[in-house]
N, C-alpha and C positions, 0 to 999 in steps of 0.2 A: 342897171343894180337896184337890187332893194335890199335893205337891211333889215335882216332877221335877227332875233334873239331866241337862239335854241334853248330850251329849259333843258337840263339835267335828264328828263324823263325823256324830249325827245331825240336827244343825241343818243341816248340806250337804244333808243327803236331804231335808230337811221344807220348809225355807224356797222353793226354788225352786217347787215345786208350788202353795205356800199364794200366793205371789207372783203367780204365773201365775193361778190362780182372781181374786185381786182387781183385778187388770189388766183381767181380761175382763171383769169386774164395771161397773168404771169404765169402760170403752170401751161396754158396752150400757147403763150408767145414761145417756150422755151422747148416744149415736147411737141407742140401739134395737136393736142387734143386737151382740152380741160376734165377735170374730175368730175363736174356736173353737165356734162354734156347729154342731150338727146341721145337716146340708143337708135340712130336712124339704123343700123343693118340688123337688128334684131326686130323692131316694128317702124317698118318703111312707111313711109306718107304717102297719100295720092299723088300721083301725078301732076304736077305744076301747084302744088302748094306751096305757098309761099311761106318760107321761115326766115325772111327779111334778109338784109345785106348789112356789111359791115361798114361805119361810117369813121375815118380815122380823125376827122375834124372832132366831132362828136366825142370819140375817146378821148381825145387830147383834154378837151374841157372837161370831160370828167374825172381825167387824171387831175388836172389843176383844181377841182373840187375838192377831190379826195386829199389832196396833200395840206388844203385850208382847211378842213374837217377835223382831221388828224389831230391837232393839240387840243382841240374842244371835245373830243370823242367822249371824254369820261365828265366833266363836267358842266358840258356846255357852253354859250358864251354868243356875244353877238359876232357877226358873219355876213357878209354882202354876196348874195345870189342873185342871178339872172333867172330866165325863165327855162334854162336847160339846167341850170343847178336844181330849180327846185322840182325839176320834172326826175331828175337822177334820186334827188331823195325819197320822192313818194314812191319811186321804183324800189330803192331800197328796204324803203318800209314793208312794202309786201314781199320782197325776198325774206326779210326778216322772219316773217311769218309764215312763209311757208316751209322753209327751213327747219323751224321749230316744230311745225306741224310734222314734218317728215321724222325728226329725232323721236316725236312722240311715237310714231308709227315703228320705227325701229324698237322702241323698248317696250311695247305694249304689253307683251309676255311678262313683263317683272311685276312683283307685288306693289300693292298702293303707297307704302312707305319708301320704297326704293324709287316710284315715280315722284313722289312728293321731293324726295332728296334731289332728284335731278332736273326740277322741275317741268315735267314732262306730263303731269295728271292733266286732267281736264279742266280743273280750276285755273292752275297755272296757264295754260293755253287761251282759256276764255280771258283772263284778265290781258294779256299780253294783246290779243284782236281788240280788245275793247280800247287800250291802250293807242294802238296802231291806228284805230279808226279817228280817233281824238288826235292825233297827230296829224293825219293824210287831211283830215278835213282844216286844221290851223295853214297847212303849206299850200293847199288848193287857195283858200283865201289870198295869201300871198302870190299864187301864181297867178291869179286873175290881175292882181295889180301890176306884176309884171310883164302879164300879155299886153295890158294897155298902153304901158309905158313904152315897150318894143312898138307897137303898131303907131305909135304918134310920132317916132322917129323914124320908121323906115315902111315901105309900103307894103301893103296887104300882099301882093304877091311873094315876096322875101320870107314875111310870116309863114306862107302856107307852104312855100319850098322848104323853110327849116322843120317844118312841123312834118310833112311828109318822110323827110330825113330821119328825123328823131323816131317816130313811128316804126320805119325799116330797121331802124339800129336798135331800137327797144326789141321787137321780134329776134333779132339775131342773139341779142342777149341771152333771151330765155331759153333759146334752143342748145345756144353753143356755151353759155357761161353759167347760167343759173335754174338748169331746169330741175324740177323735182316733185312734180306730180305722180301719183300712185300709177302705176303700169300694170294691166293684166297680166295672169299668170301665163308663160310662155307654154302652148298645147301643142304637141306633136301630133301627128297622124297615127292614130292608136294601131291600126293594123302593122304601119311599118315599123313602129317603136318595138311592138310584139314580136315581130319576125327576127328583129336586132336582138332581143334578149333572149329569145331561144336560141339563135346562132353562137351566141355566146357562151350560154348553157353546155349546149353541145359540145363544145369545142373544148369547156372545162373538163368534162365528164369524160372525153377520149384522152385528153391529157392525164389524167387521174389513173384511168384504166390502164395505159399504156405505161405510167411510171410504176405500178404495183404488178406489171409483168403478165397482164391479159390481153387477151385477143379482143380487136375492137369489134361489139357486135354489129350488125347491119345498121347500117347510118338511118334508114327509115325508121327501124324499129327504135333507135336509141332517140331519134328525135321526138319520137311520139311519147315515150318515156320522160324525158327532159318537159314537155309540155305538160305533162301530170305532174312531175316535180314543182315548176312555177304554180299550176294551180292549186297543189296540197300548200305549200309553203306560204303562198298569199291567204288561203282562206284556213288553213288547220285542220284538213279535212281528213288526215290520214289517220283510220284508228288504230293501225299497227306500230306507226313512229311519229312522233311531234317534232316535225321540221320547222323549226324557231327562225330559220333565216329566211329575211327577206330577199325574193329575187335579185332584187338590185343590189343588196349587200353582198350576195355570192358574186355576182359578175365583178365587182369594183375588187373585192378581194380574193383574188383566184388561189394567193399562197398560203391562205390561213388554213393552217393545219385543221382546226375543227369543221371547216366548210368543206374541205377536201373527203375527209372523212365522211360527213353527212351526205355529200355526193356519193361516194364510193356505196355507203350501205343503202343509198335508195336504189342504184343500179342493180346491185347485188340480190334486191327484193323481188326484181323483174326479170332479170337475166341469169343464167347457170354462165357464168363466166369461165372460159378455157385457157388456161396459162399459154402463153404464147410460144411457139416452136421456136428452138434457135436456129439459125440460119447458117 
């Protein structure tokens, strides 16, 4: 154990990240999935990629450190920490910074005054990063001393074994409890998505035509017309009628009266619709 005096500034950077990790762990324990997990289904990792492994021993030690630090979270104070506690504290600082950056990305569309009020403007993030660097350097100095103390009382094999266990658990935390890195946008195959869009537009056109009491035109020709509808709606190239509805909005709102009227008007511009014969 090493005696550490945490200032108010150091505690304010360590505690948010540590609390976030444990809140995620509690949610995962109750539901089987944390709110900050890496999206493995959407962005699958390469085969054999090391995502770490859970260590109950280290998690129990983290929980004990969490309970000891909680009373000192606001004002700091003296606390005894071993080499695992110091590693957890350093991780917590980095998690705090990562999630403040994520918050800044979420609010990037706000005006400057709102960003300053929420402390997600560039200057606030820069100050937090500088503060975090100072805290990490201070904790790393303590960590070197704690490592030497552990090696003086235990074998190097024990130290290497525990360090390997911590590294694996650290990777597990980063993927399962505290993932915050920005991800690339989801891209679909354009041809497949376009076919899906046209299929839905054709189905909507048939429903509108049928509800108005007309016969359904030739499906191949109707499909061609709905391709034109998507084209004109997207590019606003129709000289005769301005189709302001985006095709995606049309597909998502098939019961909207304005949408249905727009689709029917476009079809009537390209077909002479015949009234359906009563059977």
